Structures are given as C-alpha cells and as structure tokens.
C-alpha positions, 0 to 999 in steps of 0.5 A: 499500500505504501508503494502504491501511495508513493507511486501516486504521489510522485506521479501527481507531482510529476504531472503537475510539474509538467503542466506548470512547465507547459504553462510557463513555456507558453506564457514566456513564448507568447508573452515575449512575443506579445510585448515585443509586438505591442512595444513596436506598435506603440513605439511606431505610434509615438514616432508618428506622433513626433513626426506629426508635430514636427510637420506641424511645426515646420509647416506653421513656420513656413507659413509665417516665413512666407507671409513675411517675405510676401509683406516685404515685397508690398508696393506700400512698404517699398515706396510709401513714406506714410508710416501711419498707414503702414502701422495700420496695416501692421495692426490689421496683420496682428489682429488677423494673425495673433501669433505675430506679437510685434511687427516693425519696419526700420530704416537702413540704419536700424531705427524703427519707423512703423510698428504695431501699436507704435511699440518701439517706434523711434527706437534703434534696434540695429544691435539686435539680431532681428535687424542685424542678421536680416541685412544679408537675407531672410532671418529666422531666429531660434526661441529666445526670451523678450529683451526690449518688448518684455515690459511693452507688450500685454502679458496678462498671464505673468509667464516669461515671454518668449519669441521666434524672430522672422526678419527680412531686408526690404529693397526699393524698386531701385534695388537698394536697401531701404530698411528691415521688416522685423517680426516677433512670433509669440511662443504661444502658438507652439502650446497650441500645437502641443494641445492639438497633439494631446487631443489626438492622443487623448486616450493615451496616458502618460504622454509628454512632448518635448522640443529640444534646441539644436544648439544647447540641447535645452528644452524649449517646450516640455514639462514646466520643471524641465524648461531651459534645462539641457537634455542628454538622452539617446533619442536625441543622438538617434534622431540626429543620426536617423531623423525619425523613429522610436527607441526604449531608453532610460531618462534622467529620472531613472525611469524607462520610456518609449520615446518617439523622435524626429528632427525637423528639417524645414518644409519647402524653401523653409530650411528649419531650425533643426528642432528635435521632437520627442514624444515619450510614454513611460514603459510601465504605463505602455505595457500595463494593459497587455501584462495585466491581461496575460498575467491574469490569464496565465495565473488563473488558467494555470492554477486551475489546470495544475490542480485538476491535472494533478488530481487526475494523475493521482486517480489513474496513476497505475495506467497513466505512464504511457499517455503521460510520456506522449503528453510530455514529449508534446509539451516539450516541443511546445516549449520549443515553440513548435506548433503541435496539438496534444494527442487525443487518447481513447480508453480510460476516461480520466486520461481522455479528460486530461488529454482534452483539457490539455488540448483546450488549454492550447486552444485558449492560449492560442485564442489569447494570441488571436486577441493580441493580433486583434489588438494589432488591428486596433492599433492600426485604426482610428478609434473615433471613426474606425477608419485606417490610421496613418500607420495602416495607410503606410502599410496599404501604400507599400502593398499598393505601389507593388500591385498597381502602376497608378494610384490617385491620392486625395488629401482632404479636410473639412471646411468650417470644422473647427467652428463646429468644435468651438460652438457645439463642443468636441462631442459634436465635432466627433459625431460630424467626423463619424458621419463624414467618414461614413460618407467618404467610404461610400465613394471608394471600392473594395480595394481602395482606401479611406484613412483618417490621418488626424483632426479633420484630415483624410487621405483617399487612395483610388486605384483606377488607371483610366484617366486618374486625374479626371476620376480623382476630380469626379470623386472629389466633386462628389465628396464635396457635394455630399459634404455640402449637404446639412448634417443633423447632429443631435438636433442641430443643423450643421453646414460645413464644406470640404476642400480636396487636393490630389496628386497622381502617383505612377510607377514609371514617372513618379518619385516615392509615394510619400512625395506624391502625398506631399504634392496632394497636401500642397494642392490642398493647401492651394485650395484653402488658400484660394477659396476652399470648397473645391477640388484641385488635382496636381497634374504632373507625373501622370502618364495618361497612356497607362 
C-alpha cells in the first residue's frame, strides 16, 4: 500500500510539474512575442506622433516665413513714406494673425519707423539680431526671451515671454536697401500645436511632448520643471542620425520610456531650425494593459489546470505512464515553440479528460494570441471613426505600389470644422467626423482606401488607371457635394464644406509615394488659400497612356 501511495504521489507531482512547465513555456513564448509586438506598435505610434508634431511646426513656420517675405515686397512698404498707414496695416496683420506679437519696419540704419501699436517706434534696434542678421537675407531666429518688448507688450498671464524672430531686408524699386521688416512670433502658438497633439492622443496615458533646441540641447517646450534645462538622452542622438523613429531608453529620472523622435528639417523653401521633437510614454504605463491581461490569464488558468491535472494523475496513476510520456514529449515541443496539438487518447476516461483538457489549454492560449493580433488591428485603426490610421495607410501604400502602376491620392479636410468644435463642442465634432467618414467610404471600391490621418484630415487612395486625374476630380466633386449637404447632429443643423487636393503616383514617372502625398497636401493648401470647397489635382507625373 505504501508503494502504491508513493507512486501516486510521485506521478501527481510529476504531472503537475509538466503542466506548470507547459504553461510557463507558453506564457514566456507568447508573452515575449506579445510585448515585443505591442512595443513596436506603440513605439511606431509615438514616432508618428513626433513626426506629425514636427510637420506641424515646420509648416506653421513656413507659412509665417512666406507671409513675412510677401509683406516685404508690398508696394506700400517699398515706396510709401506714410508710416501711419503702414502701422495700420501692421495692426490689421496682428489682429488677423495673433501669433505676430510685434511687427516693425526700420530704416536702413535700424531705427524703427512704423510698428504695431507704435511699440518701439523711434527706437534703435540695430544691435539686435532681428535687424543685424536680416541685412544679408531673410533671418529666422531660434526661441529666445523677450528683451526690448518684455515690459511693452501685454502679458496677462505673467509668464516669461518668449519669441521666434523672422525678419527680412526690404529693397526699393531701385534694388537699394531701404530697411528691414522685423517680426516677433509669440511662443504661445507652439502650445496650441502641443494641445492639438494632446487631443489626437487623448486616450493614451502618460504622454509628454518635448522640443529640444539644436545648439544647446535645452528644453524649449516640455514639462514646466524641465524648461531651459539641457537634456542628455539617447533619442536625441538617434534623431539627429536617423531623422525619425523610436527607442526604449532610460531618462534622467531613472525611469524607462518608449520615446518617439524626429528632427525638423524644414518645409519647402523654409530650411527649419533643427529642433528635435520627442514624444515619450513610461514603459510601465505603455505595457500595463497587455501585461495585466496575460498575467491574469496565465495565473488563473494555470492554477486551475495544475490542480485538476495533479488530481487526475493521482486517480489514474496505475495506467497513466504511457499517455503521460506522449503528452510530455508534446509539451517539450511546445516549449521549443513548435505548433503541435496534444494527442487525443481513447480508453480510460480520466486520461481522455486529461488529454482534452490540455487541448483546451492550447486552444485558449491560441485564442489569446489571436486576441493580441486583434489588438494589432485596433492599433492600425482610428478609434473614433474606425477608419485606417496613418500607420495602416503606410502599410496599404507599400502593398499598393507593388500591385498597381497608378494610384490617385486625395488629401482633404472639412471647411468650418473648427467652428463646429468651438461652438457645439468636441462631442458634436466627433459625431460629425463619424458621419463624414461613413460618407467618404461610400465613394471608394473594395480595393481602395479611406484613412483618417488626424483631426479633420483624410487621405483617399484610388486605384483606377483610366484617366486618374479625371477620376480623382469626379470623386472629389462627389465628396464635396455630399459634405455640402446639411448634417443633423443631436438636433443641430450643421453646414460644413470640404476642400480636396490630389496628386497621381505613377510607377514609371513618379518619385516615392510619400512625395506624391506631399504634392496632394500642397494642392489642398492651394485650394484652402484660394477659396476652399473645391477640388484641385496636381497634374504632373501623370502618364495618361498607362
């Protein structure tokens, strides 16, 4: 009797250990793969967020850069001596574009002749970089503290005032230098960009944005306690070497973060200031949902199965040796990562139960892996509209450029969307975006794509090769017609418009598809600038014979 009891005890222990090893092996294999995949998805999304913020910064500065260059060529500035009228024009400019905190026009010696609200009129600013650096060409200065304007401009918040300078020489019609057009851009617009990115990632916890200067590596935008401090992290070096990407690194506070990075390199003819944009999220926060789910599953399932299987081993100890060896061999293969099934057993009912239970375990773990794959799918879709996001757009384009010779890309946004958010609230804006997304999907075929890339901006990829420009214009006009119809949002009748820019990618005549997206974006900008609510297709690089 003692021998029998000892055999049962030993077999029960061995059987329980086998199940534990099986569960631990699978948990390690699946857990490591899951964390790596989630890490990659989150890291890519942070890298895209940094890239989006960098694009917004460069496009904003490019717009201001272009405006200053345009103003410097105005006839009124180049030949008029009516400085009162010039000041009125500057004041109107400031009212329409509040980011211009101060605009001034100096003579060739650096004395301010006209300025917004008359501030610094008559002052000599020849020693300031905003004048001196502009004598040789258009000058864009990095973020700096206010010097002459600190006590002259309104400052209701009491916070330290910071500016970005844009200035350019002004020449008369005889091409002789007559003065300098100098502007100070308030740093407040940067916080608006940050708030916009925060709204885009509102469902992500622990996200923080940083902008790092090129010269000193000091923080010019970020958490208040870190402003002005020099930052020494690996992601800054990687950004300047690789331009964009993501990494896992330890910061100066001793914590590990997933960090997306990008170096701003300008936009069109604006060369940029070389800012490094970082977007970080603590690793423990980023991984928490996946780890909690996996740990809970493996602990509960493992405990239940260990108890059940150990009891089963005790009850059928005398007849379990051979089936147990077979199961052990399969468990070993599973621990090595092979895809195999627990073999079915017919005969003793207890062994059949054991075999089936192990098969169910593998099925449950497989379901967990399938659930993780679904999580990957969620990471590639916009949570609000359900449309593919920028990451999914990139994946689609990578495949489509191998499959099709011609793609028409439509870049569009909603005219008047901001006023809907401002007047009716973001909830109404979200509902409007959902309805707009549904309408957009009605205009594409099953092999084509509608994606939301942020805010009220969408990109549509059309695959028709028959007159792609005409097809893009037809689809664009149809979309505009749909969007011009009134929307009923919670009883409120809302009217918005839609502007559409487009470009055609051709495998034989176009550059990269990312360049074509930029052309479509530029076409959209031209539409917005010249009247809105219409469609314009960029017609270069189109092979109508294809």
